[in-house]
RORO-73203 format. One record per residue (C-alpha): residue number from 1; residue in one letter; x, y, z. Coordinates in steps of 0.25 Angstrom, whole numbers, plus 2048, in hexadecimal, padded with zeros to 3 digits. Layout:
// RORO-73203
SITE  nr rest  px  py  pz
SITE NUM    a   X   Y   Z
...
//
This chain:
// RORO-73203
SITE  nr rest  px  py  pz
SITE   1    m 7F3 B7C 179
SITE   2    s 7FE B71 17D
SITE   3    t 7FC B65 185
SITE   4    d 806 B5E 18F
SITE   5    g 80B B54 185
SITE   6    s 805 B48 18B
SITE   7    e 7FC B44 181
SITE   8    v 7FB B36 17C
SITE   9    i 7FF B34 16E
SITE  10    d 802 B25 16B
SITE  11    d 805 B19 173
SITE  12    n 800 B1F 180
SITE  13    k 80D B29 17F
SITE  14    t 80C B37 181
SITE  15    v 813 B42 17A
SITE  16    r 81B B44 186
SITE  17    s 820 B35 187
SITE  18    l 822 B35 179
SITE  19    f 82A B41 179
SITE  20    n 832 B3C 184
SITE  21    g 835 B2F 17E
SITE  22    l 83B B36 171
SITE  23    a 843 B40 179
SITE  24    q 849 B35 181
SITE  25    r 84C B2E 174
SITE  26    y 852 B3B 16F
SITE  27    k 85B B3D 17B
SITE  28    d 85F B2E 17C
SITE  29    t 861 B29 16D
SITE  30    v 865 B36 166
SITE  31    l 86C B3F 170
SITE  32    k 873 B33 177
SITE  33    s 877 B2C 16B
SITE  34    e 885 B27 168
SITE  35    t 886 B27 159
SITE  36    s 881 B31 14F
SITE  37    i 87A B25 147
SITE  38    e 871 B23 154
SITE  39    q 86E B30 156
SITE  40    d 86A B31 147
SITE  41    e 861 B25 147
SITE  42    n 85B B29 155
SITE  43    s 858 B37 150
SITE  44    r 851 B32 143
SITE  45    s 848 B29 14C
SITE  46    l 844 B33 155
SITE  47    i 840 B3F 14C
SITE  48    p 834 B38 146
SITE  49    h 82E B36 154
SITE  50    l 831 B44 159
SITE  51    e 82B B4A 14E
SITE  52    k 81F B42 14E
SITE  53    l 81E B46 15D
SITE  54    w 81F B54 15A
SITE  55    y 815 B54 150
SITE  56    m 80B B4D 15A
SITE  57    m 80E B57 164
SITE  58    g 80A B62 15C
SITE  59    a 7FD B5B 157
SITE  60    m 7F9 B58 165
SITE  61    g 7FD B66 16B
SITE  62    v 807 B62 174
SITE  63    v 80E B6F 173
SITE  64    s 809 B7D 16F
SITE  65    p 810 B89 16B
SITE  66    n 806 B92 172
SITE  67    e 809 B90 17F
SITE  68    q 813 B96 189
SITE  69    l 81F B8F 18E
SITE  70    d 819 B8F 19D
SITE  71    d 80C B89 197
SITE  72    i 813 B7D 190
SITE  73    s 813 B70 198
SITE  74    t 820 B69 19B
SITE  75    n 81C B5D 192
SITE  76    a 81A B67 186
SITE  77    l 827 B6D 189
SITE  78    e 82F B61 188
SITE  79    l 828 B5D 17B
SITE  80    l 82D B6A 175
SITE  81    w 83B B63 174
SITE  82    t 836 B5B 169
SITE  83    p 83A B64 15D
SITE  84    y 848 B66 163
SITE  85    i 84A B57 163
SITE  86    i 845 B54 155
SITE  87    a 84E B60 150
SITE  88    d 85A B5A 157
SITE  89    l 858 B4C 152
SITE  90    y 858 B52 143
SITE  91    q 865 B59 147
SITE  92    r 86B B4C 149
SITE  93    l 867 B45 13B
SITE  94    q 874 B45 133
SITE  95    g 86D B40 126
SITE  96    p 866 B35 11F
SITE  97    m 869 B27 125
SITE  98    p 873 B1F 11E
SITE  99    t 86A B12 11D
SITE 100    p 85A B12 11E
SITE 101    a 856 B10 12E
SITE 102    p 84C B05 130
SITE 103    v 83E B0C 132
SITE 104    t 833 B07 13A
SITE 105    p 825 B07 133
SITE 106    g 820 B13 13D
SITE 107    e 82B B1B 139
SITE 108    t 82D B1A 12A
SITE 109    n 82C B28 126
SITE 110    e 833 B30 131
SITE 111    v 83E B28 133
SITE 112    a 841 B25 124
SITE 113    g 840 B35 122
SITE 114    a 84A B37 12E
SITE 115    a 854 B2D 128
SITE 116    g 855 B33 11A
SITE 117    m 856 B41 120
SITE 118    t 863 B4A 11B
SITE 119    r 86A B52 125
SITE 120    e 865 B5F 11E
SITE 121    e 856 B59 120
SITE 122    a 859 B56 12F
SITE 123    l 85F B64 133
SITE 124    s 853 B6B 12B
SITE 125    r 84A B63 134
SITE 126    s 852 B66 140
SITE 127    h 850 B75 13E
SITE 128    h 842 B74 13B
SITE 129    w 840 B6D 148
SITE 130    y 849 B76 150
SITE 131    d 83F B81 14A
SITE 132    v 833 B7A 150
SITE 133    f 83A B79 15E
SITE 134    f 83F B88 15E
SITE 135    r 830 B8C 15A
SITE 136    w 82A B84 166
SITE 137    a 836 B89 16F
SITE 138    q 832 B98 16B
SITE 139    d 823 B95 16D
SITE 140    c 827 B90 17B
SITE 141    e 830 B9D 17E
SITE 142    l 83C B94 180
SITE 143    v 844 B9D 176
SITE 144    d 842 BA9 16E
SITE 145    e 844 BAC 15F
SITE 146    r 84F BB5 162
SITE 147    t 857 BA9 169
SITE 148    l 854 BA0 15E
SITE 149    d 859 BAA 154
SITE 150    t 866 BAC 15B
SITE 151    y 86B B9E 15D
SITE 152    r 864 B95 153
SITE 153    t 86C B9B 147
SITE 154    f 87B B99 146
SITE 155    r 883 BA6 145
SITE 156    a 892 BA4 142
SITE 157    d 896 BB2 146
SITE 158    n 88F BB1 154
SITE 159    r 897 BA8 15D
SITE 160    t 890 BAE 169
SITE 161    q 882 BA9 165
SITE 162    r 888 B9A 165
SITE 163    v 88F B9C 172
SITE 164    e 881 BA0 178
SITE 165    l 87A B96 172
SITE 166    s 884 B8B 177
SITE 167    r 884 B90 185
SITE 168    k 875 B91 185
SITE 169    r 873 B82 181
SITE 170    r 87D B7E 18C
SITE 171    e 876 B87 196
SITE 172    l 868 B81 192
SITE 173    e 86E B73 192
SITE 174    v 872 B74 1A0
SITE 175    v 865 B78 1A4
SITE 176    l 85E B6D 19D
SITE 177    l 867 B62 1A3
SITE 178    q 864 B67 1B0
SITE 179    y 855 B65 1AE
SITE 180    e 858 B58 1A8
SITE 181    d 85E B54 1B5
SITE 182    k 853 B59 1BD
SITE 183    v 849 B52 1B5
SITE 184    e 850 B45 1B6
SITE 185    y 852 B47 1C6
SITE 186    l 843 B49 1C7
SITE 187    q 83F B3E 1BF
SITE 188    a 847 B34 1C5
SITE 189    k 843 B39 1D3
SITE 190    r 834 B38 1CF
SITE 191    k 837 B2A 1CB
SITE 192    r 83D B26 1D7
SITE 193    m 833 B2C 1DF
SITE 194    k 828 B24 1D7
SITE 195    e 82F B17 1DA
SITE 196    l 830 B1A 1E8
SITE 197    m 821 B1E 1EA
SITE 198    a 81D B12 1E1
SITE 199    e 824 B09 1EB
SITE 200    d 81B B0F 1F7
SITE 201    g 80F B0F 1EE
SITE 202    d 80E B1E 1EC
SITE 203    e 80C B25 1DF
SITE 204    i 815 B32 1DC
SITE 205    s 80E B3F 1D8
SITE 206    e 80E B42 1C9
SITE 207    s 810 B51 1CB
SITE 208    n 81E B54 1CC
SITE 209    g 821 B63 1CB
SITE 210    d 831 B62 1CB
SITE 211    e 831 B59 1C1
SITE 212    e 827 B61 1B8
SITE 213    e 830 B6D 1BA
SITE 214    a 83D B66 1B6
SITE 215    l 837 B60 1A9
SITE 216    r 830 B6E 1A5
SITE 217    g 83F B74 1A8
SITE 218    r 846 B69 1A1
SITE 219    a 83C B6A 195
SITE 220    l 83F B7A 194
SITE 221    a 84E B78 196
SITE 222    r 84E B6E 18B
SITE 223    l 847 B77 182
SITE 224    r 84F B83 184
SITE 225    w 85C B7B 182
SITE 226    s 857 B75 175
SITE 227    v 854 B82 16F
SITE 228    y 863 B87 171
SITE 229    e 868 B78 16D
SITE 230    a 85E B79 160
SITE 231    c 865 B87 15C
SITE 232    h 873 B80 15D
SITE 233    h 86F B75 154
SITE 234    l 868 B7E 14A
SITE 235    q 875 B88 149
SITE 236    l 87D B7B 146
SITE 237    s 873 B74 13D
SITE 238    a 86F B80 135
SITE 239    r 87D B81 130
SITE 240    e 87D B72 12D
SITE 241    l 870 B73 125
SITE 242    e 876 B7F 11D
SITE 243    m 882 B77 119
SITE 244    l 87A B6B 116
SITE 245    t 870 B74 10D
SITE 246    a 87C B7A 106
SITE 247    l 881 B6C 103
SITE 248    s 874 B66 0FE
SITE 249    p 874 B5C 0F2
SITE 250    e 872 B68 0E8
SITE 251    r 87E B70 0EE
SITE 252    r 886 B64 0EF
SITE 253    q 883 B60 0E0
SITE 254    e 886 B6F 0DC
SITE 255    i 894 B6E 0E3
SITE 256    a 897 B61 0DD
SITE 257    n 894 B68 0CF
SITE 258    n 89D B73 0D2
SITE 259    h 8A9 B6B 0D6
SITE 260    q 8A7 B63 0C9
SITE 261    r 8A7 B6F 0C1
SITE 262    t 8B4 B74 0C8
SITE 263    l 8BB B67 0C5
SITE 264    d 8B6 B68 0B6
SITE 265    a 8BC B77 0B6
SITE 266    v 8C9 B71 0BC
SITE 267    r 8CA B67 0B1
SITE 268    r 8C8 B72 0A6
SITE 269    g 8D3 B7A 0AC
SITE 270    e 8C9 B86 0B0
SITE 271    l 8CD B84 0BF
SITE 272    s 8DA B83 0C6
SITE 273    l 8DD B74 0CA
SITE 274    g 8E4 B78 0D7
SITE 275    r 8D9 B7F 0DD
SITE 276    h 8D0 B74 0DC
SITE 277    t 8D8 B66 0DE
SITE 278    y 8E3 B64 0E7
SITE 279    t 8ED B59 0E9
SITE 280    i 8F3 B54 0F6
SITE 281    l 902 B52 0F4
SITE 282    p 90A B49 0FD
SITE 283    g 90C B4F 10B
SITE 284    g 8FF B55 10C
SITE 285    l 901 B61 102
SITE 286    v 8F6 B66 0FA
SITE 287    a 8F9 B6B 0EC
SITE 288    p 8F1 B6F 0E0
SITE 289    g 8ED B63 0D7
SITE 290    g 8F3 B69 0CA
SITE 291    p 901 B69 0C6
SITE 292    f 90A B74 0CB
SITE 293    p 919 B77 0C7
SITE 294    v 922 B73 0D1
SITE 295    d 931 B79 0D1
SITE 296    r 93D B70 0D1
SITE 297    i 945 B6F 0DE
SITE 298    n 954 B6E 0DD
SITE 299    s 95E B69 0E8
SITE 300    t 961 B77 0ED
SITE 301    v 952 B79 0F1
SITE 302    m 951 B6B 0F6
SITE 303    s 95D B6D 100
SITE 304    a 958 B7B 104
SITE 305    i 94B B75 107
SITE 306    a 950 B6A 10F
SITE 307    s 959 B73 117
SITE 308    q 94D B7C 11A
SITE 309    e 945 B70 11F
SITE 310    s 951 B6B 127
SITE 311    f 952 B79 12F
SITE 312    r 943 B79 131
SITE 313    q 943 B6B 137
SITE 314    k 94F B70 140
SITE 315    v 948 B7C 145
SITE 316    v 93C B73 148
SITE 317    e 943 B6A 151
SITE 318    e 94A B75 158
SITE 319    l 93D B7D 15C
SITE 320    m 933 B72 15D
SITE 321    i 93A B65 15F
SITE 322    n 947 B66 166
SITE 323    r 944 B72 16E
SITE 324    n 946 B74 17D
SITE 325    n 951 B69 17F
SITE 326    p 952 B64 18E
SITE 327    t 95D B6A 195
SITE 328    m 95D B5F 1A0
SITE 329    t 959 B51 1A3
SITE 330    l 94C B4E 1AC
SITE 331    a 955 B4A 1B7
SITE 332    e 95D B57 1B7
SITE 333    f 950 B5F 1B7
SITE 334    a 94B B57 1C3
SITE 335    d 958 B58 1CB
SITE 336    a 958 B68 1C8
SITE 337    e 94A B68 1CD
SITE 338    m 94C B61 1DA
SITE 339    a 958 B6A 1DC
SITE 340    d 951 B76 1DA
SITE 341    v 945 B71 1E4
SITE 342    q 950 B6E 1EE
SITE 343    r 956 B7C 1ED
SITE 344    r 948 B82 1F0
SITE 345    m 946 B79 1FB
SITE 346    e 953 B7D 202
SITE 347    a 951 B8C 1FF
SITE 348    n 944 B8B 206
SITE 349    a 949 B84 211
SITE 350    d 954 B8E 213
SITE 351    a 94A B99 212
SITE 352    q 942 B93 21E
SITE 353    r 94E B91 226
SITE 354    l 953 B9F 226
SITE 355    q 945 BA4 228
SITE 356    q 944 B9C 235
SITE 357    e 951 BA0 23A
SITE 358    e 94E BAE 238
SITE 359    d 940 BAC 240
SITE 360    e 948 BA6 24B
SITE 361    l 952 BB2 24C
SITE 362    l 946 BBD 24C
SITE 363    g 93C BB5 255
SITE 364    p 92D BB6 256
SITE 365    e 92D BC6 257
SITE 366    g 938 BC7 24C
SITE 367    v 92F BBF 242
SITE 368    e 923 BC7 246
SITE 369    e 92C BD4 244
SITE 370    r 931 BCF 236
SITE 371    q 923 BCC 231
SITE 372    r 91D BDA 236
SITE 373    k 929 BE1 22F
SITE 374    r 926 BD8 222
SITE 375    d 916 BDC 222
SITE 376    s 91A BEA 225
SITE 377    a 923 BEB 219
SITE 378    l 919 BE3 210
SITE 379    a 90E BED 215
SITE 380    d 917 BF9 211
SITE 381    w 91A BF3 203
SITE 382    k 90B BF2 201
SITE 383    d 909 C00 204
SITE 384    d 914 C05 1FB
SITE 385    h 90F BFC 1F0
SITE 386    p 900 BFC 1EE
SITE 387    p 8F9 BF0 1E7
SITE 388    i 8F6 BF3 1D7
SITE 389    g 8EB BE8 1D6
SITE 390    q 8E6 BDA 1DC
SITE 391    t 8ED BCF 1D6
SITE 392    a 8EC BC0 1D7
SITE 393    r 8F6 BC0 1E3
SITE 394    g 8F2 BCD 1EA
SITE 395    n 8F5 BDB 1E9
SITE 396    y 904 BDA 1E9
SITE 397    a 905 BCE 1E0
//
């Protein structure tokens, strides 16, 4: 049976407080690091502490795989994020450190081992911790085996699966950020209320249902998002691990030996020199490295080549460089535009003047009769021409 994660382990620190401190260091020093070197160093320093914390949690029974999700406390749900953090830290290790890092007396074995770890070893350990995280997620009914089989393996011919995984990660990340904002707001509100009540000499009650509900929702949202995020990292790192395994020291030595045997065969004349060695000529041309016959070029051929090149250059200039020659200057174009605008304004004024003169001759009753005739003619035309279909401008567009 699991507990609530508040047992004292050392230096008057509970499991929960120790986890919160390490998780905050993970967010501040790893996720927000500016350079890859800082990220690598911070990851190496955090890994032994988190692994030690997880083993302590298992020994103390902080989490138990035999409980239902509703029976697990909020503290235990937050602690279940530990395997994912460890796996993500191993993902960020790019290989052995170029120079030995200074090691404190209390971290001799762990840090020294992480400093000399290769990329292949780091990915293997990361996959192991992802498996641990998936096993706990399945025990807590956060994910099923079918979903893991669908998304954790990369399939080149199944693009729909990768699109679904990306969409699911974005949706769960939005939910997680909403819970993060809610928790920060409630914690800030509680802190402010505590300060105000302390000024009045009162004490705030320890029970806060809204904050507890928000913390539990954040823990569940973070675990669900981490499941799909881990599947995404597994798809990428599994392919990288396959390539690293293929390029193991034994495989590299075998490739070097094959290359040396090929060069020896070329020297003996058993293989073609042009198939294996090339020479970069002036101008960027690539030609076989061996000797090859060249036909002599006489003056007639040289003249024909020069004439052909001149014709090609002329065509290029006519079609691409000197095309669409201007027919007028900018001043002439502006004058033509202004003249056209003036002509349109005069035509519009003449039409308005003629319409006004006609309205004065007809009078109010004549204008109404003219409009009635126009409406009647339009109605008759619509009856003779039924609409074919609705368009953006109406039935008679």
